[in-house]
N, C-alpha and C positions, 0 to 999 in steps of 0.2 A: 721193458724198463730194466729188468735184471741184467740184461746184456750191457746196457749203457752204464749202469752203476758199477758193475764189476770191471768193465773195460776202462772206465774213467779212473777207478782207483789204481788199477795196474799201470795205466799210462802215467798217472801222477807220480807213482813211486819211481819212475824212470825219468821224471822231469818234464814230461809232456802234458801240459794242462790246457792247451788251446783246443777248441772244438774240432778244428780241421785235423790236428795231430791225433786226437782221440779217435776220430772217424777213420783215419788211415790205419791206425793200430787195430781197431775192431775188424775192419774189412780185410786186413792183411795178416800180420803175424799172429794176432790173437784168435782169428778164425780157425786156424790150424790147431792152436793150443786147445781151444774149446772142444774141437772134434776129436783130437787125440786122447783127451781125458774123459771121453764119454759124458760130456756135460750137455745132454740133450735139451735141457730147459733153456739153454742160451741160444736163441735164434739169431743168426746173422744173415741179414738180407739187404746188403748195400745200405748200411746205416749212414746217412749223410750227416755232414756237420750241421746243417740246418735243423735236422731232427734232434741232434744232441743239444743244440742250443735251446730249442723249445722245451725239451725235457728238463733242462737245468732251471728254466724259468718257472716250471711248475713245482719244483721242489720247495718244501717248507724249510726254512733255515733251522728251526728248532729240531725238526725231525732229523735233518742232516747232521746237526751237532750231536744228537743222541747216538746216531750210527757211528760217527767218528770216535766218540768216547768209548764205545764198545770195541772198536777196531784197535785202539791203541792200548787197551788195558794190559795185554801181555807184554808190552814194551816197558811198563812202569814198575819199578821195584819199590817196595815199601820201606826201604832203608832211608837214611838221611838224604834229603833232596834240597837243592837250591832252585827256586822258581823265580824267574825274572819277569816282571811286569813292565810293559812299556807301550807307549802309543806310537803309531807309525802312520805317516802320510803316504798314501798311494799316489805318487806324483803323476803317474800315467793317466789317472782319472781326472786330473785338474783341467779346467776349461777357462779360456780367456774370452770374455765377451765385453762389449761396450757397457753393458749394464753394471758389471762389477768393477769397472775402471781398470781392466786388465789384470785383476787379481785371480789367482788360481784357487778354485774351490775344490781341492782334492778331497777324496774320501779319507776318513781317518779310521784306523783299526786299533783296538786295545788288545794286545797280545799277552799271553801267559805261556812262557817257554820253560819247560823243565830242563835246566842246563845240565843236570846230573845224568838224566837218561836220554838227553838230546832229542826231545820230541815236543812239538807244540801241543799244549794241553787244551787251549781254548782261545778263540778270538771273537771279538764283538765289534760289529760295525757301529761306530759312534754316530748317532743321528745329529741332525743340524742343531737341535736345541740342547744337545748334550756336550760333554767334554770328558777328558780323562778323569777328572775329579769325581764325576758322578758315575761314570761307566766302570771305574775300578772296583768299588765295593760291591756293586751289583754282580759283576763277573766273578768275584772271589767266592760269593755264596754258592756258585755252581761247581766249585772245585773241591776235591779232597786234598787238604793241606796237611795231613798227618805227617809228623816228622819232617817238616819243611821250614826253610827260611825263605821268606818272600823279599826280593830286592826290587827297588824302584827308584826312579829319579825324583827330582824335587817337585815335579808336577803332582806326584801321588803322595807327597809328604803331607798328608791331611789326617785329621782326627778320625773321620769315618773310615778311612782306609786302614788305619792302625787298629781301630776297635774291631773291625771285621776280621783282620788277620788273627788277633788275639782270641776272638770269639770262636775261630775255627781251630784253635789249639796249635797255632804255628807261631813262629818268631818273625821279626822283620829287621831289615837293614836298609834304611832309606837315606837318600841324599838330602842334606839340610842346607838350604840357601836362604837368601834374603826374603823370599816370599813368606817365611815364618820368622819375622824380624826379631821378636822378643826371644824366641828360643835360640835363634842364630847368634844374637848378641851375647846371650848368657854363655853359650858353649864357647864362643871365641874368647870371652873374658876368662873362663875357666882354664883354657889352655895357656893363656898368658900369665896366669897367677898361681897355678898349682905347682908345688915344688917338684923338681925333676925326679926325685926318688919315689914319687907317687904316680908317675906316668910310665906306662909300659911302652917301650919303643922297639921297633923292628925294621930293619932295612933289608929288603929282598935283594937278590943279585941284580946287577945292572943288566938291562936288556938292550940288544942291538937288533932292531927289526924295523921294517917299513921305512928305511932311510933315515932313522933317527936313533940316538942313544938316550935312554930314559933311566933315571934313577929315582927311586921312591923312598920315602920315609913314612912309616905308619906309627901313629901314637894313639894309645888308648887310656882313657880315664874311666873310673867306675861311675856308673850312673847315679850312685848314691850321693855324689857330691853336688848334684843338681838341686836347685831350690824346690821346695815342696810344691809350689805352684806349677812348675814345669813337669814334675813327676806325676802330679795328678792329671795334668793335661795329656801326657803321653804315657799310656799304660805300658807297664813292663820295664820301663827304664830304671826303676829302683833296683832291679836285679840284673840289669844289662850294662852296656858300656856305650860311651860316645867315642867316636873315632875321627882322627884327623889324618888326611892323606896329603903329603907334600910331594910334588912331582917336578923334577928338573929335566927338561928335554933339550937335546942338542940336535939340530938338523944336520 
């Protein structure tokens, strides 16, 4: 098992994550590597891809997550970090059957990516009776968020998500859309009525990438201008800001 675990990790670091690819690596280039470094505990005896698959099926996901957390600790610095939370559909796992009227029931993952240190901190398979709204706060409780800003899209713009981030001693930057209609309407009203001398604006340089020209304008208003009801609902906004991003794109 030690051979399979170490061989799988080394293979994954080079982008090979399939059972066949891992088997070929262990039986090939890694076999010489283990022998040359006097790693006598790593027995290599024609480890087939079927053996690796069966071994993977025996692994407990919580135990694997704990191992992964230990492995990436040296890669994470305790300085200011930006952590991006997002759900992802694994489209390759979707199935089309007559029973679901041709719809794809792909697996969903909740990912937490440390954008500062460029490493995935944690991901959780969202069960059928779950969604990003419930999986987000549960996953946040497993992470060290010291000196961090957690970003997320409108799906995670929820009270429980915000309260968990604040409770872990971090900050948040969430996308606000119509799913939070009262907050969205008030923020939109504020940007339409606040005097320009009380709005901080910034225009980054025009970018020319991916076949388009993009121009942004970013505007900020102090969170103190929000109503008492909204500030009591979203913890931390009294000392924070609300932001509007305008984008003009030319193909």
